[in-house]
C-alpha positions, 0 to 999 in steps of 0.5 A: 524494525521496531514497531511502535503502538500508542493506545489511549481511551477515546469515545466509540466511533463509526465502525468500518472493518469488524470481526466477530466471535460467536457464542457456542451453542447458538451458532445457528442464530449467528449472534455475535458475542464479541466484535473487534473493529477498526475505523480504518484498517489502511492508514498512513504512518502519520495518521492513526486509527481506533479500535473498538472492542464490544461484548454484545451479550454481557449480563455481568461485568466481564473483562476484554483483552486486546491481543497483538501478534508479534514476530514472525511466529505471531506470538500473541501478547495482551496489550490492553485489557478493560472491563465492560458492563451491560450498560457500557459494553464497548470500549475504544482505543486509539492507535495514535502512532504506528511504524510502517507495517502490517499488524494483527489483532484479536479480542478475547473474552475473559471470565475468572481469568480464563479465556472463554471466547476470542475473535478471528485476527484482524489486520491493520496495514500502516503505509509510508512512502519509499523511493522508486529505486527501492521498489525497482530493486526489490520487485522490478518494474519491468523497465530496461536499461540502455534504452536509446543507446544510453547507459542508465543512470544517465542525465536527461535534459528537460526544459533546461534542467538535468534529471537522472533516469534509471531505466526505460522503455523503447518505442513499441516496447512492453514490460511487466513487474516481477512480483506482487507488492505491498503498495497501494500507489505508485508515483512515476516521473517520466520523460519521453524524448528522442534525444536525451540532450533535449535539443530540437523537440519534435512534434507528435506524441507517445502513449504509455498504457498501464494494465493491472488484473483488477483495476482499469487500464490507464493511458498517459500521453507524452509530447516530446521533452516534457517532464510528466508525474502520474500517480497510479493506483495499485492492486498489489499485483504485477503491473504491465506497461506498453509504450508506443509512439503514435506519431506516423513516419518518425523513422529514427526519431521515435520517442523513448520513455525514461523513468526519472529518479524521484518517483515514489511508492506507498507501501506497508513494507520497507522495500514494497516487497511482500514478506515471504 
């Protein structure tokens, strides 16, 4: 995947994410000599961010070099350099466009063409929308096929329109996604029904509970044959789903939950899976 970064000089702005270089010999004072900062370290592909580079202790004109890591072996290459002075010791560059992915940057201080100090790497994550089927195929959502006695994909009639599902959960069933992801939100399009043909909607409701290790659990309530779209924040870890028909004495007419093709996820890798 070809990555595109376009840089231009802009005015310095507020800094949110920073990594420092420490001058040798004065570590006890923890005075940062260099800093590299992003205005935002997690952005969408259509957005952008600003990298600000500073030499906080310069007494003479020095050169700051911005490096980016390329390839699976993280080969560092200088993509920009600029001179700073005691009066103007920071420069700012805008990443105007970036392809979906995760990027690493560092700042180096040069004197006489030699590197005398560098910062630790700082990461930028660029997110974009991928289809729910891509995520299902790469990491699995924990849902199953054949729910309610129908093969997936299948057509569901909801409000007189046909939709295609790809998996589901039966009444009282749970499911767990198979691995961590690079995604920060998940948009699910769902239908709870006892009859995929959409005939004779029954009263009562069902609930879907979504749990993650570091975020609060979320609960969604469904009536029969109602198309529901929900955006779920993600912590990057596995998801756990619990689906229950909350109506008493439903017998053979318990609601099943179907995940509809048309959902999406916001991720910084093309499939939502973390690169190994």
